[in-house]
C-alpha positions in Angstrom: 2.0 11.5 -17.2 5.6 12.1 -16.7 5.3 11.4 -13.0 3.8 7.9 -13.8 6.5 7.4 -16.4 9.2 8.2 -13.9 7.6 6.0 -11.2 7.5 3.1 -13.8 11.2 3.6 -14.8 12.6 3.8 -11.0 10.7 0.6 -10.5 11.9 -1.2 -13.3 15.3 0.0 -12.3 14.8 -1.2 -8.7 13.8 -4.7 -9.8 16.9 -5.1 -12.3 19.2 -3.7 -9.7 17.8 -6.2 -7.1 17.9 -9.2 -9.4 21.4 -8.5 -10.4 22.7 -8.3 -6.9 20.9 -11.3 -6.1 22.5 -13.1 -9.1 25.8 -12.2 -7.9 25.4 -13.1 -4.1 23.8 -16.5 -4.9 26.2 -19.4 -5.2 27.4 -20.6 -8.8 25.5 -23.7 -10.0 21.9 -22.0 -9.9 19.1 -24.1 -10.1 15.4 -23.3 -11.0 14.6 -22.9 -7.6 17.2 -20.1 -7.1 15.9 -18.1 -10.0 12.4 -18.4 -8.5 13.5 -16.8 -5.1 15.7 -14.1 -7.0 12.6 -13.1 -9.0 10.4 -13.2 -5.9 12.8 -11.0 -3.8 13.0 -8.7 -6.6 9.4 -8.3 -7.1 8.8 -7.8 -3.3 11.4 -5.1 -3.1 10.0 -3.1 -6.2 6.4 -3.4 -4.7 7.5 -2.3 -1.4 9.5 0.8 -3.1 6.1 1.5 -4.7 4.0 1.4 -1.7 6.7 3.7 0.2 6.6 6.2 -2.8 3.1 6.3 -3.0 2.5 6.9 0.4 5.3 9.3 1.0 4.5 11.7 -2.0 0.8 12.1 -0.7 -0.5 10.3 -3.8 -2.5 8.1 -1.4 -3.5 10.2 1.7 -4.8 8.5 5.0 -3.7 4.9 4.1 -3.7 3.6 7.6 -6.4 5.9 9.2 -9.8 6.9 8.2 -11.7 9.7 9.4 -15.2 8.9 11.0 -18.2 10.9 9.9 -19.9 12.4 12.7 
């Protein structure tokens, strides 16, 4: 249970950090489409981090390879 809470907290932190960085990097007069891009990039980064963390911690074993039954 605590592992899941820690993973969720880390993903929320990654989302917020990427969104904050993108807000600082984008030029000053932000339009609605700029906020859409910022949210999309932050979501993609957090989902990529979730996938990498689940694969590397062994939570999802054999993601890319499946053994055949003989």
